[in-house]
C-alpha positions in Angstrom: -11.7 5.4 -34.7 -14.4 8.0 -33.9 -13.8 11.5 -33.1 -14.9 10.7 -29.4 -12.5 7.9 -29.4 -9.6 9.9 -30.6 -10.2 12.8 -27.9 -10.2 10.1 -25.2 -6.9 9.1 -26.3 -5.9 12.7 -26.7 -7.3 13.2 -22.7 -5.4 10.3 -21.6 -2.3 11.6 -23.2 -2.5 15.0 -22.0 -3.1 13.2 -18.7 -0.1 11.5 -18.5 1.8 15.1 -19.4 0.4 16.5 -16.5 1.8 13.8 -14.2 5.2 14.2 -15.9 4.9 17.6 -15.3 4.3 17.2 -11.6 1.0 18.7 -11.6 -0.3 16.7 -8.6 -2.9 13.8 -9.6 -5.9 14.8 -8.2 -6.0 18.2 -10.3 -4.9 16.4 -13.5 -7.4 14.3 -13.6 -10.2 16.7 -12.9 -8.8 19.4 -15.7 -8.5 16.4 -18.1 -12.1 15.1 -17.3 -14.0 18.4 -17.1 -12.0 19.8 -20.3 -13.2 16.6 -21.7 -16.6 16.2 -20.8 -16.9 19.5 -21.4 -15.9 19.3 -24.9 -18.0 16.2 -25.6 -21.2 17.9 -23.7 -20.9 21.5 -23.0 -19.8 22.9 -19.8 -23.4 23.1 -18.4 -23.4 19.2 -18.1 -20.2 19.1 -16.4 -21.8 21.8 -14.0 -24.9 20.0 -13.7 -22.8 16.9 -12.9 -20.6 17.7 -10.4 -23.9 19.5 -8.2 -24.3 15.6 -7.4 -21.3 13.8 -8.3 -19.4 15.1 -5.4 -21.7 14.5 -3.1 -22.9 11.2 -4.1 -18.9 10.3 -3.9 -18.2 11.6 -0.6 -21.1 10.2 1.3 -20.4 6.3 0.1 -20.6 5.0 3.9 -17.6 2.5 3.1 -15.3 5.5 2.7 -15.8 6.5 6.3 -12.9 3.6 7.3 -10.1 5.7 5.6 -10.1 8.5 7.9 -10.0 6.2 10.7 -7.7 4.0 9.9 -5.5 6.9 8.7 -5.8 8.7 12.5 -5.1 5.0 13.9 -2.0 5.2 11.8 -1.0 8.8 12.8 -1.5 8.7 16.6 0.2 5.2 16.5 3.6 6.9 15.3 2.7 9.7 17.9 2.4 7.2 20.8 5.7 5.5 19.8 4.4 2.1 19.4 6.9 2.0 16.3 9.8 2.1 18.7 8.1 -0.4 20.6 7.6 -2.7 17.7 11.3 -2.4 16.8 12.9 -3.3 20.3 10.6 -6.5 20.8 11.7 -8.0 17.6 15.6 -6.6 18.0 15.4 -8.4 21.4 14.7 -11.4 19.9 16.2 -11.2 16.1 19.1 -8.9 16.9 21.5 -11.3 18.1 21.5 -13.2 14.9 23.8 -12.4 12.0 21.8 -9.8 10.2 19.6 -10.1 13.2 19.0 -6.3 12.9 17.4 -6.0 9.7 15.5 -8.9 10.3 14.0 -7.0 13.0 13.3 -4.3 11.5 11.2 -6.2 8.7 9.1 -7.5 11.8 9.2 -3.9 12.9 7.9 -3.1 9.5 5.2 -5.6 9.1 3.9 -5.0 13.0 3.5 -1.3 12.5 1.7 -1.7 9.3 -0.6 -3.9 10.5 -1.8 -0.5 12.8 -1.0 2.0 10.2 -1.9 0.8 6.7 0.5 3.0 4.8 3.7 1.9 3.0 5.5 5.5 3.0 4.3 6.2 6.0 5.8 3.0 7.9 9.0 3.6 5.7 9.1 7.2 7.3 8.6 6.0 10.8 10.9 3.1 10.8 13.7 4.9 9.4 13.8 7.3 11.9 13.9 4.0 14.3 15.6 1.6 12.7 18.6 3.3 11.1 20.3 4.6 14.2 20.4 0.9 15.2 21.9 -0.2 12.2 24.2 2.1 12.1 25.5 1.6 15.6 26.1 -2.3 14.7 28.0 -0.8 11.3 25.7 -2.3 8.7 26.8 -1.4 5.0 24.4 1.6 3.5 23.1 -0.4 1.1 21.9 -3.0 3.6 20.6 -0.7 6.0 18.7 1.7 3.9 17.5 -1.5 1.2 16.0 -3.3 4.0 13.9 -0.7 5.6 12.8 0.9 1.8 11.7 -2.8 1.2 10.3 -3.7 4.6 8.0 -0.4 4.1 5.9 -1.9 1.4 4.5 -4.4 4.0 2.4 -1.5 5.2 0.5 -1.7 2.3 -0.5 -5.2 2.4 -0.8 -5.9 5.9 -4.2 -5.3 6.9 -5.5 -2.7 7.8 -4.7 -1.1 4.4 -5.9 2.2 2.6 -5.0 1.4 -0.7 -6.9 -2.4 0.1 -9.5 -0.2 0.9 -9.6 1.5 -2.1 -9.5 -1.3 -4.6 -12.3 -2.8 -2.9 -14.6 0.3 -2.7 -13.7 0.4 -7.1 -14.7 -3.2 -7.8 -17.0 -3.4 -5.5 -16.2 -6.0 -3.3 -16.5 -6.9 0.6 -13.6 -5.1 2.2 -13.4 -7.5 5.2 -13.0 -10.6 2.6 -10.4 -8.6 1.2 -8.6 -8.3 4.5 -8.7 -11.9 4.9 -7.2 -12.6 1.2 -4.5 -10.1 1.8 -3.5 -12.1 5.2 -1.7 -15.3 4.2 0.4 -13.1 0.7 1.4 -10.5 3.7 3.0 -13.2 6.1 4.5 -14.9 2.9 6.2 -11.4 2.1 7.7 -10.9 5.9 9.0 -14.5 5.6 10.2 -13.9 2.2 12.0 -10.8 3.4 13.8 -12.0 6.3 14.7 -15.0 4.2 16.5 -12.5 2.0 18.4 -10.9 4.5 19.6 -14.2 5.8 20.8 -14.9 2.5 22.3 -11.4 1.7 24.8 -11.5 4.7 25.5 -14.9 4.0 26.6 -14.2 0.8 28.2 -10.7 1.4 29.9 -11.5 4.8 30.5 -8.3 7.0 27.4 -6.2 5.6 24.9 -7.2 8.7 27.2 -8.0 11.9 25.5 -9.9 14.7 23.9 -7.1 17.4 24.6 -7.5 20.8 22.6 -10.0 23.2 20.0 -9.6 25.6 19.5 -10.5 28.8 16.2 -12.4 29.8 15.1 -9.3 32.0 15.9 -7.3 28.9 13.8 -9.7 26.6 11.2 -10.1 28.6 10.3 -6.4 29.0 10.7 -5.7 25.3 8.6 -8.4 24.4 6.0 -7.0 27.5 6.5 -3.2 25.2 4.7 -5.1 22.1 1.7 -6.5 23.6 -0.2 -2.9 23.2 0.0 -3.5 19.0 -0.6 -7.1 19.2 -3.9 -6.1 21.3 -4.5 -3.4 18.9 -3.9 -5.3 16.1 -6.0 -8.7 17.4 -9.4 -6.2 18.4 -9.4 -4.8 15.2 -8.7 -7.0 12.7 -10.0 -10.3 15.1 -13.4 -8.8 15.4 -13.8 -7.6 11.6 -12.8 -11.5 10.9 -15.6 -12.9 13.3 -17.6 -10.6 12.1 -18.7 -9.0 15.6 -18.2 -5.2 13.8 -17.7 -3.8 10.6 -14.4 -2.1 9.2 -15.7 1.4 10.0 -16.6 0.6 13.4 -13.4 -1.6 14.1 -11.5 1.6 12.8 -13.1 3.7 15.3 -12.6 1.2 18.3 -8.4 1.2 17.1 -8.6 4.8 17.4 -10.3 4.6 20.7 -7.5 1.9 22.1 -4.5 4.1 20.8 -5.5 7.3 22.2 -6.2 5.6 25.3 -2.5 4.0 25.0 -1.0 7.4 24.7 -2.9 9.1 26.8 -2.0 6.3 29.9 1.6 5.9 29.1 1.5 9.6 28.9 2.9 9.8 25.5 0.4 11.4 23.9 0.0 15.1 24.0 -2.9 17.4 22.9 -0.3 19.2 19.9 0.0 15.0 19.0 -3.6 14.9 19.0 -4.1 17.9 17.2 -1.0 17.4 14.9 -2.7 13.8 13.8 -6.3 15.5 13.5 -4.9 17.6 10.9 -2.9 14.8 9.0 -5.9 12.8 8.7 -7.8 15.8 7.7 -5.3 16.9 5.4 -4.4 13.1 3.6 -8.3 12.2 3.7 -9.0 15.6 1.8 -6.1 14.6 -0.6 -7.7 11.0 -1.3 -11.7 12.5 -1.7 -10.3 14.8 -4.4 -8.3 11.8 -6.2 -11.6 10.0 -6.4 -13.9 13.0 -7.5 -11.0 13.4 -10.2 -11.1 9.8 -10.8 -14.6 9.7 -11.4 -14.9 12.8 -14.2 -12.1 11.1 -15.4 -13.8 7.7 -15.8 -17.2 9.5 -17.4 -15.3 11.2 -20.1 -13.3 8.2 -20.9 -16.3 5.9 -20.7 -18.5 8.1 -23.2 -14.7 8.0 -25.5 -15.2 4.2 -25.1 -11.6 3.9 -24.7 -11.9 1.5 -21.4 -14.5 -0.7 -23.7 -11.9 -0.5 -26.9 -8.7 -1.8 -24.8 -10.9 -4.5 -23.2 -12.1 -5.8 -26.2 -8.6 -5.5 -28.4 -6.9 -7.6 -25.3 -10.2 -10.2 -25.0 -10.0 -10.6 -29.0 -6.1 -10.7 -29.5 -6.0 -14.1 -29.2 -3.9 -14.0 -26.6 -4.2 -16.1 -23.8 -5.4 -14.8 -19.7 -2.6 -15.4 -18.0 -0.2 -13.3 -20.8 -2.9 -10.7 -20.3 -2.6 -10.6 -16.8 1.5 -10.8 -17.3 0.9 -7.6 -19.7 -1.7 -5.9 -17.0 1.4 -6.4 -14.6 4.4 -5.3 -16.6 1.9 -1.8 -17.0 1.5 -1.4 -13.4 5.0 -2.2 -12.6 6.1 0.9 -14.8 3.3 3.4 -13.5 4.8 2.3 -10.2 8.1 4.2 -11.4 5.9 7.1 -11.8 3.1 8.1 -8.9 2.6 7.0 -5.7 0.6 3.6 -4.5 -3.1 5.2 -4.0 -3.0 7.3 -7.0 -1.8 4.7 -9.8 -4.8 1.9 -8.3 -7.5 5.0 -8.2 -6.3 5.7 -12.0 -5.3 2.9 -13.6 -8.3 -0.1 -12.1 -11.1 1.7 -14.0 -9.1 0.7 -16.9 -7.6 -2.9 -16.5 -11.0 -4.5 -14.7 -13.2 -4.7 -17.1 -10.5 -6.1 -19.0 -9.5 -8.8 -16.0 -13.7 -9.1 -15.7 -14.1 -10.1 -19.1 -11.6 -13.3 -19.2 -12.0 -16.6 -17.8 -9.5 -17.7 -15.1 -11.7 -20.3 -13.8 -12.4 -18.2 -10.1 -15.1 -16.9 -10.8 -16.2 -13.3 -10.8 -15.8 -12.7 -6.9 -12.9 -14.9 -7.0 -11.6 -12.9 -9.7 -11.7 -9.4 -8.1 -10.1 -11.0 -4.8 -7.1 -12.4 -6.7 -6.7 -10.0 -9.1 -6.6 -7.4 -6.0 -4.0 -9.1 -4.2 -1.9 -9.1 -7.2 -2.3 -5.6 -8.2 -1.0 -4.3 -4.9 1.9 -6.8 -4.7 3.1 -5.6 -7.5 2.3 -1.6 -6.5 4.5 -2.7 -3.8 7.3 -3.3 -5.8 6.9 -0.3 -7.7 7.7 1.8 -4.3 10.8 0.5 -4.9 11.3 -0.1 -8.1 14.5 2.0 -9.9 14.6 4.6 -11.6 11.6 6.5 -9.2 11.2 3.9 -6.2 9.1 6.5 -3.7 10.0 4.3 -0.5 14.0 4.7 -1.8 13.7 8.6 -2.0 12.0 8.8 1.7 14.7 6.3 3.0 17.7 8.0 1.1 16.3 11.3 2.7 16.8 10.2 5.8 20.4 8.8 5.5 22.0 10.8 2.9 25.8 9.7 4.0 24.2 6.8 1.5 24.6 7.2 -2.2 21.2 6.4 -4.1 22.9 3.7 -5.8 23.7 1.8 -2.8 20.4 2.1 -1.7 19.0 0.8 -4.6 21.4 -1.8 -4.8 20.4 -2.7 -1.4 17.0 -2.8 -2.6 17.4 -5.1 -5.4 17.0 -9.0 -3.5 13.8 -7.7 -2.3 12.7 -6.4 -5.6 14.0 -10.2 -6.7 11.8 -11.8 -3.6 8.8 -9.8 -4.9 8.7 -10.8 -8.2 9.0 -14.6 -7.0 6.2 -14.1 -4.4 3.9 -12.1 -7.8 4.9 -15.4 -9.7 3.6 -17.7 -6.8 0.2 -15.6 -6.4 -0.2 -15.9 -10.1 0.4 -19.5 -10.6 -1.2 -20.5 -7.7 -4.7 -18.7 -6.7 -5.6 -20.6 -3.5 -2.7 -18.6 -1.7 -5.1 -15.2 -1.7 -8.3 -17.1 -1.9 -8.3 -20.2 0.5 -8.3 -18.0 3.9 -11.4 -15.8 2.6 -13.2 -19.2 1.7 -12.8 -20.7 5.0 -14.0 -17.7 6.6 -17.6 -17.7 4.5 
């Protein structure tokens, strides 16, 4: 091993220690990247690179879609669209055993379609659905577990912030990736609703039936969900139809949400200001992480760490599918330690070269899409994986009367459901690739 390679391994170890010490991942990557490049080439080289690197990163047109989709999600929350979606789903499903929990799953998927963030979906739907689940005396484990798991749907149902970032990193068409995510996302909704049904079957009394509604109430609740369906249809339908690109679609989505909020008098100037400030904070955080990831990538590439990892796995004699399983396990472990966006930005530059060098019979573009959807589902799973599961902590903070172990107990059936879905996606790439091929 060369001195540069040892330095790279030391930098990687230092990065993990900084993350474990709760240093924000953007600062941790910048510290390690700048420190490593300085040791390799001198501090003046780093300063010379920084004068162009930040501009080159942040002026990427594809990144302009992120603030717009983040703003659309933030304003949708303030316009009460999450409550409308839940009421509509509950009107249709609430009358069945476990129906209110099923409605929460459907509402998480619907809100995820205009939000794009799993943690935001979990937090928002927790505020909306938890009181209703408590009202009908759902068990604490099923109530909190359902919303924690349902929140993960926000990361896969297009548009998805993490999906956009992955597309930029591996240089794949965002529209194609959105199309690839649609069927796996629908599969997740079906499997989660089925999981609730099995849960209340095997644990009687955990999810009583809700109140039946009149036809007038059903019609009114259904009508309230129309704005969400229209916004989703215009934004995502326009992208799939090739009418406009994702950035323009996101801008149209923001305009529609603002128009709806003003027309219904649900969006105040204070709410608009808060949404803009939240978008600025979140976008700034994402951009800083991307800058840190680029500096880290430069350091690690010069040290030869990604290349060595790729060569080691490719010459290990292991079958490509075995290597894929090992990568999935690593991502699952990382999911217990950091948030989904940071994990994708940090880990994909290391693992994509490995996957790109393996032959799965899908071609380069097909492999990019298939691998991205699998990793996104694994990232979802990390959000509810013990002992850290970020969504579990978010929901548990809203339901302090439910012990943490009960919430983790509640997410375990959904964890098993996700393992089944990952297995299906790995064994049958057509689940992810058929729709993009049909749209070409």
